[in-house]
N, C-alpha and C positions, 0 to 999 in steps of 0.2 A: 729387217728385211722378211717378205712374207714366206711363210713355210705351207708347203702342200700338206691337206688333211690326210693323215695314213689311218687307214683301218683294214680290217678282214672281212671279204664277202666274197662267197661263190668260191671258194676254197683258192683264195689268192688273196695278195695285198693290194688295194686299191689307193690310189692317190688322185686328188682332187686339188685343182688349185683355180679353178675359174668360177666356181658357184658363189652366189651371193651368201653372205654371212649368215642372214635368217631364212636361207632355204630350208625346209624341212626333210627329213628322212625321207618321209612317203613322196616328197616331190621328186627327191632324187632316184627313189626304186621306181616309180611308175616312169618319169620322164626321160632320166638318164641311163639307168640300168636297164630298163625295160622289163624289170620284174613288177608284173601287173597282177600279181595274186593277191597282194596287198591294197586293198581297198579303202577309198576314202568315203565314209559315212557323214560324220559330222564335223570334222575340222574342229573339234575343239576339245578331245579326249573322252567322250563319254559313251560312244558307242561298241568300239572294240574291234571294227572292222579292220582297221590299219594295225592291229597288234603285231610287233615284232618281239625278236628276243635279241638282247645285247649281251654279250660274253664279255667278262671282265677278268684279268688275272688277280687272285688274290694273294695274300702274303704266303700262304702254304705251298705256292707253285701250281695250284689248281686254277680252275675257272669257275666263276661264280655265273650263273643265267638268270635273268631277270626279264618279265615281260613289261612292255613299255607300249605307250602309243606314238606310234611314227609320224602322225599328223602334227604335233605340236612340239617333237625333237629337232634342235636346229642341227643342220649337218655336220658342222666343225667339233660338235660334242662327242662325235664319233672316234674322232682322234684317239689313237692307241686301244682301241677296242675291237671287237667282233661283233657283225651284225648278221643275224638269221632270219631268212623269210620262210613262207611255204614250200617257195622253190628248193630249198635246201633238204628238206625231207624226203623228196623223191630219192630212191634205191637207184643202185647204178644200173640194174637189169630192168628199171623202169616200174619196179613195183612198189606199192604203198608202204609207207611207214605203219607201225603198229597203231599210232595215234590216228591217222587217217583211216584204215582199215576198220578201226574200230566205230568210227562214224558213218561209214558206209553199212556195216552189218547192223548197226542200229538205227539206222534210218535218221541221222541226226542232222540232214540237210535238205533243204528243198531247194529255195532259189539259188542259195550257194553263195550270196552276197557277204553274209558274215562270216562264211564257215572257215575262210584262212584265219581270221582273227581267233575263232574259238581253237581251231586247231594248234596254233601257235601257243595260245594260253596253256593248252592242255599238254604240248610238248615241253613248255618250261616246267610245269608239274611233274612230267615223267622225269626229265632229267635230273630234278631236286630229289627225287626217290631213288635214284641210282639204277634204274633198270636196265640202262644201256650198256653198263660198265663191270658191275659185279655183283653177283647174286647175294654176295655176304653183306652188301650194303642195302639189299632190297627193303624196302619198307611199302606198306599200302597205306596210302591217305585215307581219312574216314570219307563219307560223302559229306560231311561238313567241310572239310577242308577244300574238296573239289569245289563244291559250290562257293567257298570264299574265293579259290582262284580263277572262277569265273564270273564274280561279281562286275568285271569292266567290260562285259560282252553281252550285247543285246541281241536277242532274235525276234524277228515280226512274223515267222511262218512257222517255225517248226514247233515251239513250245519247248521247254528245257528238260523235260525228263528224259527224251532219248539221248540229248546230248549229255546230261550226266551219266546216263546209263554208258554210253560211250567211253567216259572219261574212267568210269569204274573196269570196264572190260577190257581198256587198251593194257592194264598192268597184267593181265592173263595171259596175253599173247606172247609169243616166242620173241626174243630180243630181235631189233632189227638187224640186216645182213651187213650194213655198213655204218656203224654207229661213229658218233663223233670221237675222235682221237684226241681225248682231253691232253694227253701230256704233249703231243705234237703241236695243238692248238695253242698252250700255255707257251711253248718254245717261241713259236710267231709271235704271238701279243709280246713275249719279252723283248723281241726285237724292234720293237714300236715304241717301247717305254721311252719318254723324254725326261731329261734331268732339270732342264731349264725352262722358262715359259714358253708354251707354244704361242707363237704369234701370226696370224692370219689377216690378210685383207684382200677385200674387193669393193671395187667403185667406191675407194674413199674411205670404207667403213672398216672398222679394227675389230679384230675378235683376240682377246689374250685369255691363256689359261695358264695362270701362274702354279708354280709346286709349293710357295711357301707363303705363309702370313706375312712376310716382310714384303715381299713381291706384290703381294696384292694391297698391301697399305701404300706401299709406293706408287702403284698405278692410281690409285683411289686419290691419293693427295697430290699427285700431279695434274690428274683430271677429273676432279670430283665428279662430274656429271656422267660418268661412266657407269652403264647401266650394268648393275650384278647381275648373273644367270645362275640359277642352281638347278633345280629339276624342271624348270620350264613349264611347268603345269597351268601357270597363270599367264606368264609374260608370253607364251606361246600363243596364246588366244588373242593379245595385243596385235599380232601380225596377223595370224589367220583369219580374224573376225574384224578387227578395227583398222587394219593395215596401217598399223603405226609404224614409223620410221622409228628404231632404236637407238640409232647412234652408235657409239663405241659401245661394246660389250667386253666385260670380264668375267670369265667363268670359274668359278669356284668349285667345281668337280674334282679336279685333278689335286686339290690341296689337302695332302695326308693328314696335316696337324686339324684339319676339319672333320675328319672323319672318325675321331676318337668316342668310344663311349666307356666311361670309367666309373666305377662305383666305390667309394672310400669314405669310410667314417659317416660325415652326415650329409654327404651330397652324393646324387648321380650326375655326373657331369656329361653331357652332350653336345659334341660339337656341330656347328651349325651347317655342316654339310652331309650330317649323317640323315641316310631316307626316313620318311615318316614310317615305314614299314620297320625299320630296324629299331627306330627310336622306340616306338610303342611297344615292340618285343620285349625290349629292356624294362620300360616303365612298367609294363603288365606283371614282372616278376616280382615286383616291388608292392603293385598296387593292382590286383588282379580285377578291380573295379573298373579299371579302364578298359579291359579286353571289348565289350561289346562296341565302346567308341572306336577302340582299334577297328575292328572288323568294319564298321560303319563308315569309316572316315573315306569317302571317296571310294574309289576301288582299287585291287591289286596293282594295276599298272600304274596308276597314278599315286600310290603310297611308295611303288619301287622307284619312281624317278622323283617326285616330290620330295625337299628336305623337310625336317622340321625348323631349322633356322629361318627358311625362305617362307613358312608359314606364319613364323612369329613376325618376321620383319614386313610382309606384307600388311599385317595389322587388318584384315578384313572383319567389319564388325559382326560377320556371320563365319569367320574361321571357326572351325571345331576344335582345335588344340588348346585355344588360350583359355578357356573357361576353366577346364580342368585343371591346367598348369598352375592358373592364378589361384585356384581353390587350394592347389597343394603348397603354395607360398613360393613358387620358382623365381630364379631372380635370372635376368638375361646380362649376359657380358658383351660388351660394345668395344670397338677398338678403332682408333683413328691415328695415322701416325705412328709413334711407339707407345701410345698411351691408352691404355685398357683401363675400362670402368664399368662397373656393374651397378644394377638397380634392380627394384621390384618388377616383375613383368608386367603389371597393371600399369605403373608409372612410365611406362614406355609409349603409352596411347595418350595423346592430349586431346585430339579431335578427329573426326572424319577422314582418315589417310595422312595424319600428321602426326608425326613421332618426336619424341625428345631424342632426337639424332642428328648430328651436323651431316651435311652432303658428304662428306669423305669418311664419315664412320661407316662401319658394318658390324653386324651380328657375328661373333665369335662362336657363341656357344649359348648353353642354357644348363642352370644348375637347378636340380630339384631335390628337396629336402629327403631323407631316407626314412623309414617309418622306426626310426630308433627312440631310445629313451622315453619321454612322457608321449610322443607321437605312436607309441607302439598301440595307444588306446583311441587312435585316429579314427573315425567314423568319415567315411568319405564314399561320393557317389556322384556320377556323371548320367545324363539325360539327353538324349537327342529326340527332337519332336520334326519328322518331316514327312512328305506325303507319300515317298518310298521308303522302304526299309532299308534297301541297299542303295549305294551311290545316288544319293542325293544331298541337296543343301538344305540346312537345318531352316526352320522356320523359327525355334527356339531352342538354344543349346545351355543347359543348366548344368552347375557344377556345386556342390555344397561339401563341406568338412567341417569338423569340430574335434577337439580331444574332450573323449567322454570321462568326466573326474565322477563316478558314480553314476548319480543322475542329472548330474550338472553339467551345463555346456560351457566349455572354455575354448578361446580363441577360434569363435567361429569365424569362416571364409565362405562368401556365397558371391559367384561370377556367373554372367550371363552373356551369352552371343545373340545377336538378333534383337535384342532388346533397346539397343543404344546405337550411337554413331560409332562407339568403340567397344570393344570387350571391356565390362565394366563391372566393378564390384557393387554388391548391393549394402552401402554402410547402414541406411536406416535400420533394415531388417536384422543386419549383423548387430547392431546396438541392441535391439529388443531380444534376441538370444544370448548375447554375452553375460555370463554368470547366472543364467536362469535355469530353473528345473526344466527337465527335457519332457514337458507334459503335452498333451494336445491342445492345450489352451496357449501355451507358449507358441506352437507351431502357427496357429490361427493366427495370434499376433503378429508374428513376423510375416505371415502371409498380407496381411493389410498393409505393412509397412511397405511391403514391394511397391506398392502404388506410389510411394513416397520417392522411390528409387530411380523409376523407370516410366518414361512416356513413350513407349514404342511405336514406330509408324506403321501404315497400312500400304503393303506393297502386294506384288503377284503371289508371293507365298503365304501371308497371312494379314488379318486385320490388326489392328491395334488392339482392339479387345480380346481377340483371340488369343493374342501374344500374351498380354497379361495376365489373362486366365489359366493359360498354358504353364505359366511361370509360377502362379500361386500352387497349380496343381501339382507341378513337379516337387515342389516344398513339403506339399502335404505327403506325397508318395516319400519322400525322403524321411521324413518323421515315421510312417508305416514301417519303413525298412529298418528304423535304426530305434525305435522307442526302447526303453529298457524294459518294458515288459511286454513279452508274447511279440517281439518283431517278426514281421512277415517275410517269407523269404522273397526273392527277386521272382522266381517263377509264378508266384502266387498272384502277381501284379501285371506281369507281362500280358498284353493283349493277345500276342502270336501264341503264348504257351497256352493261354486259358481256352484260345480256340480251339488249338489242337487237342485238349484234353476234352473237349465236350463234342469234337469229330465223330 
């Protein structure tokens, strides 16, 4: 029997039982709830005009807030959660929230189309730093933190300086007159929690949100063609841009077993339902070399919604997570029915959009080796080459690692995205490096060998020649940063850092 979608919005619990399964949150807001502050700009999660904030009850009994793109999130995924839009910031007496007032005072808006999205991204940051609830929890984000929080919002009029100024100034203002009552919101969300699979139907299409791995496995075994939905950052576009019929959907965002991140012994285990933002935050603790890739992986709203397991299962040849994970020796865990198996991540990808997975199987999680034992001497780097620094798709994504044994290279692993039909290791170049002395001549020989590993295509992002040359240059940069004698620091090679120093 179909159950209504239940969520908290505009100070009340809402129930929806007559919306299409793939109706987006943005469509609901503008057309059904008549909350038209949230705008549609791109309908693909790029511009941020549709940014809203989702509240979710956490294990401690509080509420976690995260900004997401309403244009690609399906309405049934709101079940059990809270939805906040720019209309919720208006104070009872009609005054502006400190976030909004700062935008006014700093002249952060012109045409105003993108402004609600910026305001909601800023409000999410404001809530994260505790300003509305307790001065004891008060922290002030750096300007870099603010820039990162706003990577998913584009403005064509004002330019970003006054908006960033507003984000700085909002933390100096007195708290709002009517802050969100976190305790009351948590109690409300507790009443919406379900213990069994949430089942919703409309016009013959089904949406299931199981709570256990066993329930998910049973659904996939009974109906293998059922589409798995995680963060909707890719599948959402299949609906908004390609107008595809997705058939029946099983949503994995409510399975607690897929939300675990654990580090023990030799492995970092990351559940398939862990968001990209949370997964990279954990990985960067062990591999700080991933920090820049983390911040350049799409935008914060996309990282808040998208999952690492979904990115891996998608298997896009230009996905940014796979090269680094492959270079680190990650393994993927799959499940079908009651059977689990694991394999090296690179072995999952057989050909373009073809994976070593049966139709009823799904990704359970990822295992990444820790930096222990011999791996304490691991040299590791990732590089992303794209036309924009933030929120852009890679033309080439490179990752390199080896264990340094004095000046000798042991167990080299090289992986690229954007160079083949799948994320792919460079076996010829690895063979050149293995057990060789890490000299410039060795690096140059490996650069030449890359020509035997890849025959990239030309497309709108780059030509085949550019890609191959860029791949070789990233390998040379890796040598410069990790050579045994006088290695260069990252900032000495970053174009942005060099430009800033010379300005």
